[in-house]
C-alpha positions, 0 to 999 in steps of 0.5 A, a space after each residue: 507448538 504452532 500458534 496461529 491467529 487472526 486479527 480483529 480485522 477478519 470481521 471486515 472480510 468474508 464470511 463475516 462481512 458481506 461482499 458488495 459491488 459499488 462505484 464512486 458516483 462523485 469525485 471523492 478523497 481517497 481517505 473518505 472512500 476508505 472511511 465510507 467502507 467502515 460506516 456502521 461497522 464500529 471500526 475507524 481508520 488512521 490514514 497515514 498515506 497521501 490523500 488525493 481526489 479520486 475521480 468519478 467512477 475510478 473506484 469500481 468493484 464487485 464481490 469485494 468486502 470492506 477490508 479488500 476495498 480499503 486495501 485496494 485504495 491504500 495499494 494505489 498509493 504504495 501503501 498497506 493496511 494493518 490492524 491495531 493490536 487492541 482497538 477496532 482500527 485500521 492503519 494505512 502505512 507506506 509499504 516501506 517505512 523509508 527507502 532502502 538507499 537512505 537506510 544507512 542514515 536512519 536509526 532502527 525503531 526496533 532491535 532484536 537481541 541475538 539471544 532470542 533468535 533460534 534460527 536465522 536463514 537468508 535467501 539472496 534474490 538478485 533482481 534489477 535495481 530499477 531507477 525509474 517507473 511509469 505510473 498511470 491511471 487507467 480510464 482517467 488520471 495521470 501518467 507520471 515518470 517517477 525517477 530516483 533522485 540522483 540517477 539517470 532514470 534509464 533502468 525502467 521497471 514495468 509500467 504500473 497502471 491502477 484505476 485509482 491513480 488520478 493524481 500526481 501524489 499517489 503516482 509518486 508514492 507508488 513509483 517510489 515503492 516500486 523503485 524501493 522494492 527493486 534490486 538485490 535483496 537478502 530475505 
């Protein structure tokens, strides 16, 4: 059997929600910009990322649905958007719950018994383990070098630019996620 489904948040995407074009005409907090996309939809937002002031005109989009815009805002700070299981609520979370170099000291929040696993396979992905990255805004904002603590910061990941990086906080979080996702992984 194959079962496929979509979350309720599909109602905030094409073809259910109209694509729009807009630009923020005044400096506004990132969370407020995301919440504005949900006006008159019956949906709420649980914002669990850093919040920062987005300068005038930094958020500009065309032909985008509400969910796409909210994802764009969350991704600027290294985050992601998930749907609540039962409620009409979006939840913004960091892409990684914690950074890989601290996983040895953290207790997992979920365990899966070997008895329920029918097949297990892994694919090794060798990549460079970066220890620094430059994160920058585009027409306005900041330029930050984010370095993993305790390292020389000399193995630079490709520079990340995003129009919504208008403050140090989202730059730091985005950089942490870029560094945390680099290195050797087994998926």
